[in-house]
DRENKOL-75144 format. One record per residue (C-alpha): y, z, x; residue number from 0. Coordinates in pm, whole numbers, padded with zeros to 5 digits, always signed. Each point is the difference from the previous one (the first is absolute). Layout:
# DRENKOL-75144
{r {Y, Z, X}, NUM}
...
This chain:
# DRENKOL-75144
{r {-00596, +03917, +01559}, 0}
{r {+00024, +00092, -00370}, 1}
{r {-00277, +00022, -00253}, 2}
{r {+00030, -00343, -00162}, 3}
{r {-00029, -00215, +00313}, 4}
{r {-00344, +00037, +00158}, 5}
{r {-00084, -00192, +00315}, 6}
{r {-00358, -00023, +00120}, 7}
{r {+00068, -00291, +00237}, 8}
{r {+00293, -00194, +00131}, 9}
{r {+00158, -00242, -00252}, 10}
{r {-00136, -00267, +00009}, 11}
{r {-00339, +00149, +00091}, 12}
{r {-00315, -00184, +00117}, 13}
{r {-00115, -00119, -00346}, 14}
{r {+00354, -00111, -00085}, 15}
{r {+00028, -00196, +00325}, 16}
{r {-00328, -00175, -00073}, 17}
{r {+00128, -00094, -00349}, 18}
{r {+00335, -00119, +00142}, 19}
{r {-00188, -00228, +00240}, 20}
{r {-00190, -00147, -00298}, 21}
{r {+00331, -00050, -00180}, 22}
{r {+00144, -00187, +00297}, 23}
{r {-00305, -00228, +00007}, 24}
{r {-00024, -00063, -00375}, 25}
{r {+00354, +00002, -00139}, 26}
{r {+00298, -00225, +00081}, 27}
{r {+00225, +00125, +00280}, 28}
{r {+00306, -00038, -00225}, 29}
{r {-00122, +00267, -00243}, 30}
{r {+00205, +00295, +00119}, 31}
{r {-00106, +00363, +00009}, 32}
{r {+00258, +00276, +00036}, 33}
{r {-00248, +00257, +00135}, 34}
{r {-00346, +00019, +00153}, 35}
{r {-00132, +00229, -00272}, 36}
{r {-00339, -00113, -00136}, 37}
{r {-00048, +00160, -00342}, 38}
{r {-00321, +00156, -00129}, 39}
{r {+00146, +00163, -00313}, 40}
{r {+00330, +00123, -00143}, 41}
{r {+00111, +00246, -00266}, 42}
{r {+00344, +00129, -00103}, 43}
{r {+00214, -00020, +00313}, 44}
{r {-00295, +00028, +00242}, 45}
{r {-00193, -00272, +00182}, 46}
{r {-00326, +00043, +00195}, 47}
{r {-00088, -00250, +00269}, 48}
{r {-00347, -00120, +00101}, 49}
{r {-00003, +00247, +00290}, 50}
{r {+00050, +00296, -00235}, 51}
{r {+00368, +00064, +00072}, 52}
{r {+00209, +00126, -00292}, 53}
{r {+00352, -00148, -00015}, 54}
{r {+00308, +00039, -00220}, 55}
{r {+00126, -00328, -00150}, 56}
{r {+00376, -00059, +00011}, 57}
{r {-00034, -00378, -00056}, 58}
{r {-00186, -00001, -00332}, 59}
{r {-00135, -00352, +00048}, 60}
{r {+00364, -00122, +00022}, 61}
{r {+00096, +00181, -00318}, 62}
{r {-00319, -00081, -00190}, 63}
{r {-00118, +00352, -00080}, 64}
{r {+00290, +00203, -00139}, 65}
{r {-00255, +00182, -00216}, 66}
{r {-00218, +00063, +00306}, 67}
{r {-00324, -00149, +00127}, 68}
{r {-00269, -00019, -00268}, 69}
{r {+00171, +00202, -00277}, 70}
{r {-00272, +00130, -00231}, 71}
{r {+00161, -00134, -00319}, 72}
{r {+00003, -00349, +00152}, 73}
{r {-00356, +00021, +00134}, 74}
{r {-00119, +00116, -00345}, 75}
{r {+00189, -00279, -00181}, 76}
{r {-00141, -00271, +00228}, 77}
{r {-00357, +00134, -00030}, 78}
{r {+00029, +00009, -00379}, 79}
{r {+00127, -00359, -00006}, 80}
{r {-00286, -00120, +00223}, 81}
{r {-00240, +00109, -00273}, 82}
{r {+00182, -00220, -00256}, 83}
{r {+00093, -00334, +00159}, 84}
{r {+00129, -00123, +00336}, 85}
{r {+00166, -00332, -00071}, 86}
{r {-00014, -00198, -00323}, 87}
{r {+00342, -00136, +00105}, 88}
{r {+00342, +00064, -00156}, 89}
{r {+00053, -00379, -00025}, 90}
{r {-00319, -00032, -00205}, 91}
{r {-00024, +00325, -00198}, 92}
{r {+00210, +00301, -00104}, 93}
{r {-00079, +00361, +00088}, 94}
{r {+00186, +00312, -00108}, 95}
{r {+00065, +00147, +00346}, 96}
{r {+00229, -00290, +00093}, 97}
{r {+00194, +00048, -00324}, 98}
{r {+00025, +00376, +00046}, 99}
{r {+00124, -00034, +00358}, 100}
{r {+00253, -00267, -00094}, 101}
{r {+00125, +00212, -00291}, 102}
{r {+00045, +00297, +00236}, 103}
{r {+00198, -00203, +00257}, 104}
{r {+00210, -00162, -00274}, 105}
{r {+00092, +00351, -00115}, 106}
{r {+00078, +00163, +00337}, 107}
{r {+00182, -00284, +00180}, 108}
{r {+00377, +00043, -00059}, 109}
{r {+00175, -00216, -00260}, 110}
{r {+00070, +00059, -00369}, 111}
{r {-00147, -00330, -00118}, 112}
{r {-00345, -00148, -00072}, 113}
{r {-00202, -00052, +00318}, 114}
{r {-00325, -00174, +00093}, 115}
{r {-00233, +00038, +00299}, 116}
{r {-00212, -00245, +00198}, 117}
{r {-00261, +00133, +00244}, 118}
{r {-00093, -00154, +00335}, 119}
{r {-00178, +00108, +00318}, 120}
{r {+00257, +00063, +00275}, 121}
{r {+00368, +00061, +00063}, 122}
{r {+00036, -00359, +00121}, 123}
{r {-00150, -00131, -00325}, 124}
{r {+00230, +00222, -00205}, 125}
{r {+00308, -00137, +00177}, 126}
{r {-00134, -00357, -00019}, 127}
{r {-00046, +00034, -00378}, 128}
{r {+00337, +00170, -00053}, 129}
{r {+00184, -00281, +00178}, 130}
{r {-00199, -00269, -00180}, 131}
{r {+00074, +00157, -00339}, 132}
{r {+00371, +00036, +00087}, 133}
{r {+00017, -00365, +00102}, 134}
{r {-00175, -00109, -00318}, 135}
{r {+00229, +00215, -00216}, 136}
{r {+00329, -00111, +00163}, 137}
{r {-00104, -00360, +00079}, 138}
{r {+00160, +00055, +00344}, 139}
{r {-00148, -00030, +00349}, 140}
{r {+00180, +00246, +00233}, 141}
{r {-00094, +00354, +00097}, 142}
{r {+00224, +00248, +00184}, 143}
{r {-00170, +00255, +00226}, 144}
{r {+00127, +00230, +00276}, 145}
{r {-00008, +00069, +00373}, 146}
{r {-00269, +00254, +00088}, 147}
{r {-00200, -00081, -00313}, 148}
{r {-00378, -00002, -00020}, 149}
{r {-00156, -00165, -00303}, 150}
{r {-00344, -00117, +00120}, 151}
{r {-00195, -00258, +00200}, 152}
{r {-00065, -00290, -00238}, 153}
{r {+00207, -00312, +00060}, 154}
{r {+00274, +00091, -00249}, 155}
{r {+00004, +00373, +00077}, 156}
{r {-00006, -00062, +00376}, 157}
{r {+00300, -00225, -00055}, 158}
{r {+00172, +00295, -00170}, 159}
{r {-00107, +00243, +00275}, 160}
{r {+00232, +00081, +00292}, 161}
{r {-00097, +00099, +00360}, 162}
{r {-00091, -00342, +00133}, 163}
{r {-00184, +00085, +00323}, 164}
{r {-00263, +00228, -00152}, 165}
{r {-00069, -00166, -00334}, 166}
{r {+00117, -00362, +00008}, 167}
{r {-00018, -00142, +00352}, 168}
{r {-00238, -00296, +00017}, 169}
{r {-00075, -00013, -00373}, 170}
{r {+00276, -00238, -00124}, 171}
{r {+00119, -00205, -00178}, 172}
{r {+00117, +00226, -00279}, 173}
{r {+00093, -00030, -00366}, 174}
{r {+00329, -00165, -00092}, 175}
{r {+00295, +00141, -00194}, 176}
{r {-00019, +00346, +00159}, 177}
{r {+00338, +00152, +00092}, 178}
{r {+00015, +00317, +00211}, 179}
{r {+00303, +00228, -00038}, 180}
{r {+00109, +00299, +00208}, 181}
{r {-00136, +00333, -00123}, 182}
{r {+00193, +00324, +00062}, 183}
{r {-00134, +00216, +00283}, 184}
{r {+00237, +00295, -00002}, 185}
{r {-00132, +00145, +00327}, 186}
{r {+00073, -00322, +00191}, 187}
{r {+00345, -00064, -00150}, 188}
{r {+00294, -00071, +00235}, 189}
{r {+00141, +00322, +00147}, 190}
{r {+00346, -00085, -00133}, 191}
{r {-00115, +00009, -00363}, 192}
{r {-00062, +00291, -00233}, 193}
{r {-00311, -00020, -00217}, 194}
{r {+00205, -00109, -00303}, 195}
{r {+00195, -00259, +00198}, 196}
{r {-00326, -00143, +00132}, 197}
{r {-00152, -00029, -00350}, 198}
{r {+00322, -00170, -00115}, 199}
{r {-00037, -00242, +00291}, 200}
{r {-00365, -00073, -00093}, 201}
{r {+00103, -00069, -00361}, 202}
{r {+00277, -00231, +00125}, 203}
{r {-00253, -00187, +00218}, 204}
{r {-00230, -00029, -00301}, 205}
{r {+00276, -00174, -00195}, 206}
{r {+00075, -00231, +00294}, 207}
{r {-00368, -00092, +00025}, 208}
{r {+00005, -00107, -00365}, 209}
{r {+00246, -00268, +00115}, 210}
{r {-00128, -00084, +00349}, 211}
{r {-00379, +00032, -00048}, 212}
{r {-00076, -00075, -00365}, 213}
{r {+00181, -00026, -00331}, 214}
{r {-00107, +00257, -00263}, 215}
{r {-00069, -00283, -00247}, 216}
{r {-00296, -00104, +00220}, 217}
{r {-00147, +00351, +00038}, 218}
{r {-00310, +00099, -00197}, 219}
{r {-00045, +00348, +00147}, 220}
{r {+00135, +00260, +00238}, 221}
{r {-00282, +00211, +00147}, 222}
{r {+00054, +00326, +00187}, 223}
{r {-00193, +00312, +00101}, 224}
{r {+00209, +00297, -00124}, 225}
{r {-00125, +00175, +00313}, 226}
{r {-00088, -00251, +00272}, 227}
{r {-00353, +00056, +00130}, 228}
{r {-00076, -00189, +00321}, 229}
{r {+00376, -00023, +00059}, 230}
{r {+00003, +00372, +00078}, 231}
{r {+00004, +00197, -00329}, 232}
{r {+00365, -00085, -00059}, 233}
{r {+00121, +00106, -00345}, 234}
{r {+00222, -00269, -00150}, 235}
{r {+00333, +00162, -00103}, 236}
{r {+00046, +00048, -00373}, 237}
{r {+00321, -00207, -00004}, 238}
{r {-00177, -00294, +00162}, 239}
{r {-00279, +00009, -00261}, 240}
{r {+00268, +00019, -00271}, 241}
{r {+00166, -00307, +00153}, 242}
{r {-00329, -00193, -00020}, 243}
{r {-00042, +00105, -00363}, 244}
{r {+00356, -00115, -00083}, 245}
{r {-00048, -00340, +00167}, 246}
{r {-00333, -00049, -00177}, 247}
{r {+00158, +00085, -00336}, 248}
{r {+00297, -00233, +00057}, 249}
{r {-00210, -00299, +00104}, 250}
{r {-00329, +00038, -00189}, 251}
{r {-00198, +00083, +00316}, 252}
{r {-00323, +00204, -00012}, 253}
{r {+00020, +00328, +00197}, 254}
{r {-00339, +00078, +00160}, 255}
{r {-00059, +00346, +00149}, 256}
{r {-00288, +00001, +00251}, 257}
{r {-00149, +00349, -00036}, 258}
{r {-00328, -00074, +00177}, 259}
{r {+00055, +00262, +00273}, 260}
{r {+00285, +00211, -00139}, 261}
{r {-00145, +00045, -00350}, 262}
{r {-00297, +00195, -00137}, 263}
{r {+00170, +00341, +00020}, 264}
{r {+00065, -00016, +00376}, 265}
{r {+00373, +00077, -00022}, 266}
{r {-00017, +00274, -00265}, 267}
{r {+00040, -00244, -00289}, 268}
{r {-00262, -00248, -00119}, 269}
{r {+00218, -00288, +00127}, 270}
{r {+00252, +00033, +00281}, 271}
{r {+00264, -00200, -00188}, 272}
{r {+00013, +00278, -00260}, 273}
{r {+00208, +00205, +00247}, 274}
{r {+00284, -00253, -00042}, 275}
{r {-00009, -00034, -00378}, 276}
{r {+00000, -00380, +00045}, 277}
{r {-00242, -00182, -00233}, 278}
{r {-00176, -00309, +00144}, 279}
{r {-00139, -00282, -00215}, 280}
{r {-00340, -00011, +00172}, 281}
{r {-00177, +00261, +00214}, 282}
{r {-00286, -00078, +00239}, 283}
{r {-00245, +00283, +00074}, 284}
{r {-00316, +00032, +00210}, 285}
{r {-00134, +00225, +00279}, 286}
{r {-00023, +00355, -00136}, 287}
{r {-00014, -00092, -00370}, 288}
{r {-00370, -00066, +00064}, 289}
{r {-00080, +00277, +00253}, 290}
{r {-00117, -00267, +00244}, 291}
{r {-00170, -00231, -00249}, 292}
{r {+00130, -00361, +00014}, 293}
{r {+00238, -00019, -00295}, 294}
{r {+00363, -00087, -00059}, 295}
{r {+00224, -00022, -00304}, 296}
{r {+00300, -00203, -00109}, 297}
{r {+00190, +00174, -00280}, 298}
{r {+00314, -00149, -00150}, 299}
{r {+00207, -00095, -00300}, 300}
{r {-00231, -00148, -00263}, 301}
{r {+00232, -00301, -00044}, 302}
{r {-00027, -00085, +00371}, 303}
{r {-00370, +00078, +00035}, 304}
{r {-00079, -00220, -00304}, 305}
{r {+00175, -00306, +00150}, 306}
{r {-00294, -00180, +00172}, 307}
{r {-00219, -00227, -00212}, 308}
{r {-00344, +00109, -00120}, 309}
{r {-00238, -00003, +00297}, 310}
{r {+00284, -00018, +00253}, 311}
{r {-00060, +00346, +00149}, 312}
{r {-00303, +00215, +00084}, 313}
{r {-00287, -00013, +00245}, 314}
{r {-00376, +00049, +00014}, 315}
{r {+00008, +00350, +00148}, 316}
{r {+00326, +00109, -00163}, 317}
{r {-00053, +00305, -00217}, 318}
{r {-00337, +00095, +00149}, 319}
{r {-00140, +00270, -00233}, 320}
{r {-00106, +00211, +00300}, 321}
{r {+00349, -00006, +00150}, 322}
{r {+00169, +00049, -00339}, 323}
{r {-00215, +00305, -00074}, 324}
{r {+00103, +00156, +00331}, 325}
{r {+00365, -00096, -00043}, 326}
{r {+00027, +00138, -00352}, 327}
{r {-00143, +00335, +00116}, 328}
{r {+00233, -00005, +00301}, 329}
{r {+00326, -00079, -00178}, 330}
{r {-00064, +00268, -00263}, 331}
{r {+00002, +00249, +00291}, 332}
{r {+00293, -00156, +00187}, 333}
{r {+00241, +00036, -00293}, 334}
{r {-00069, +00372, -00054}, 335}
{r {+00315, +00207, +00075}, 336}
{r {-00195, +00229, +00232}, 337}
{r {-00114, -00297, +00211}, 338}
{r {+00353, -00140, +00026}, 339}
{r {+00133, +00347, +00089}, 340}
{r {-00266, +00023, +00269}, 341}
{r {+00121, -00329, +00153}, 342}
{r {+00351, +00144, +00024}, 343}
{r {-00138, +00322, +00152}, 344}
{r {-00206, -00187, +00262}, 345}
{r {+00306, -00206, +00087}, 346}
{r {+00214, +00312, +00046}, 347}
{r {-00252, +00158, +00239}, 348}
{r {-00013, -00317, +00213}, 349}
{r {+00379, -00046, -00004}, 350}
{r {+00068, +00363, +00094}, 351}
{r {-00253, -00007, +00283}, 352}
{r {+00122, -00334, +00145}, 353}
{r {+00365, +00109, -00023}, 354}
{r {-00092, +00313, +00196}, 355}
{r {-00170, -00224, +00261}, 356}
{r {+00313, -00218, +00008}, 357}
{r {+00194, +00304, +00126}, 358}
{r {-00245, +00023, +00292}, 359}
{r {-00069, -00365, +00077}, 360}
{r {+00281, -00250, +00068}, 361}
{r {-00245, -00288, -00047}, 362}
{r {-00009, +00066, -00377}, 363}
{r {+00279, -00196, -00171}, 364}
{r {-00061, +00103, -00359}, 365}
{r {-00254, +00071, -00269}, 366}
{r {+00060, -00200, -00318}, 367}
{r {-00153, -00111, -00325}, 368}
{r {-00044, +00147, -00347}, 369}
{r {-00252, +00264, -00107}, 370}
{r {-00318, -00029, +00206}, 371}
{r {+00078, -00355, +00119}, 372}
{r {+00153, +00081, +00338}, 373}
{r {+00041, -00134, +00352}, 374}
{r {+00122, +00147, +00324}, 375}
{r {+00189, -00253, +00214}, 376}
{r {-00009, +00021, +00382}, 377}
{r {+00281, -00129, +00221}, 378}
{r {+00074, -00009, +00373}, 379}
{r {+00356, +00111, -00062}, 380}
{r {+00155, +00151, -00315}, 381}
{r {+00336, -00164, +00071}, 382}
{r {-00121, -00357, +00059}, 383}
{r {-00295, +00046, -00242}, 384}
{r {-00217, -00216, +00225}, 385}
{r {-00351, +00006, -00153}, 386}
{r {-00285, +00164, +00195}, 387}
{r {-00317, -00165, -00126}, 388}
{r {-00205, +00111, +00303}, 389}
{r {+00075, +00364, -00076}, 390}
{r {-00113, -00035, -00362}, 391}
{r {-00327, -00162, +00112}, 392}
{r {-00065, +00268, +00264}, 393}
{r {+00053, +00278, -00257}, 394}
{r {-00240, -00171, -00242}, 395}
{r {-00270, -00037, +00268}, 396}
{r {+00024, +00367, +00100}, 397}
{r {+00009, +00118, -00362}, 398}
{r {-00305, -00206, -00098}, 399}
{r {-00189, +00123, +00308}, 400}
{r {+00074, +00353, -00123}, 401}
{r {-00106, -00056, -00359}, 402}
{r {+00297, -00139, -00198}, 403}
{r {-00012, -00359, -00132}, 404}
{r {+00343, -00166, +00029}, 405}
{r {+00146, -00351, -00022}, 406}
{r {+00331, -00164, +00095}, 407}
{r {+00271, -00177, -00201}, 408}
{r {+00349, -00142, +00037}, 409}
{r {+00155, -00333, +00091}, 410}
{r {-00021, +00103, +00367}, 411}
{r {-00338, +00180, -00045}, 412}
{r {+00167, +00315, +00136}, 413}
{r {-00066, +00221, -00303}, 414}
{r {-00298, +00215, -00096}, 415}
{r {-00064, -00001, -00372}, 416}
{r {-00120, +00296, -00203}, 417}
{r {-00220, -00096, -00295}, 418}
{r {-00239, +00294, -00029}, 419}
{r {-00188, +00039, -00328}, 420}
{r {+00226, +00202, -00231}, 421}
{r {-00295, +00233, -00062}, 422}
{r {+00013, +00113, +00365}, 423}
{r {+00021, +00380, +00031}, 424}
{r {+00298, +00173, +00162}, 425}
{r {-00238, +00127, +00268}, 426}
{r {-00125, -00352, +00080}, 427}
{r {+00355, -00132, +00002}, 428}
{r {+00129, +00262, +00243}, 429}
{r {-00301, -00037, +00226}, 430}
{r {+00049, -00375, +00016}, 431}
{r {+00372, +00042, +00072}, 432}
{r {-00085, +00249, +00279}, 433}
{r {-00218, -00267, +00162}, 434}
{r {+00283, -00255, -00026}, 435}
{r {+00255, +00243, +00147}, 436}
{r {-00231, +00073, +00294}, 437}
{r {-00056, -00375, +00050}, 438}
{r {+00376, -00064, +00015}, 439}
{r {+00041, +00276, +00259}, 440}
{r {-00293, -00130, +00205}, 441}
{r {+00132, -00358, +00004}, 442}
{r {+00343, +00128, +00107}, 443}
{r {-00159, +00208, +00277}, 444}
{r {-00190, -00306, +00127}, 445}
{r {+00324, -00198, +00015}, 446}
{r {+00173, +00245, +00233}, 447}
């Protein structure tokens, strides 16, 4: 075993097992956990469990810690803010940090026009606010979303979310006036189509849906993740994003880009939609903009953001000074060219290594994504592309037991996602990938 992973017990060890038993007794059974790691502390790309094992984190709290666990600049900013005030309330008072953070986001979010920013607490709240503002601005009810989408777990955002069995089963009824369109998945296109033909077909279906599902005159917003997260890290083709922009322009529809998972420097640009050159009207951000602190942001055209009446938006916790202090320190780091270059570099190492494994292992269908937002998809057969979710789970269990924290993704839950902190070292990255490669081989050997 390499130098970064240090095992002093099995994972989970005795103290972890005791804590997991307490969790089972105290917390609801429906609260999922992707691993049996019980954390004592974390720093950079490393996590220590309560038994003293040292692990490498390839999950990053589901993309929460692009800047790493406990970055010093964020810790310092939060500690300094604690000495000033914790929560006089942005609905009651004004404090400069909120203004400074909003001014920064207004400047760095794409779009050559005046912008304004509203802060909230979670990705779900950001999406909820974005849709509400779009509806208020357009005076229309309908929202178009896409197959494979994940937008949150509140009533409206769960209505927008795809993947029924995992997220939605048993929780209905859902919000009205939600229309779900097909989203391009180039890997799973019909064999008879080239990539371009398939994108043409998806655009044609989009137009048909604007007749069969909903008329554009009723649509307030079209919301899409430029790289689908839970759906399996599927980059939306540039031409499809351009089509959405064109339709929004023609019909006065608000284009919302959900950058909660794909943003914050993960793909080598601050926002993933920047790779396409397409400019949305509103962007929702959360997760890594706060380095794990509960904060989200809705940044958009000033004209749209100003639409709701005075007092119509905001919340008690929204714009928490503690979270804003951490987020401001974080985003200043995330937009540095050297950080964005590092994301691209990390992504190249992972892609090169997985592609080399693909040559060895038939079970690997492809590695895809942008920058350091990547998945490897496992299939039973490369011709039929039948998903192999059991294989993905077995590889995760073996990898975690040997010191690498991993989680799944994909509509069929047959993908392993790579969301390591961008600050991970090359040595840590290669060591973690070695563990994964060994796990794949071991699972294959057990299947024989």
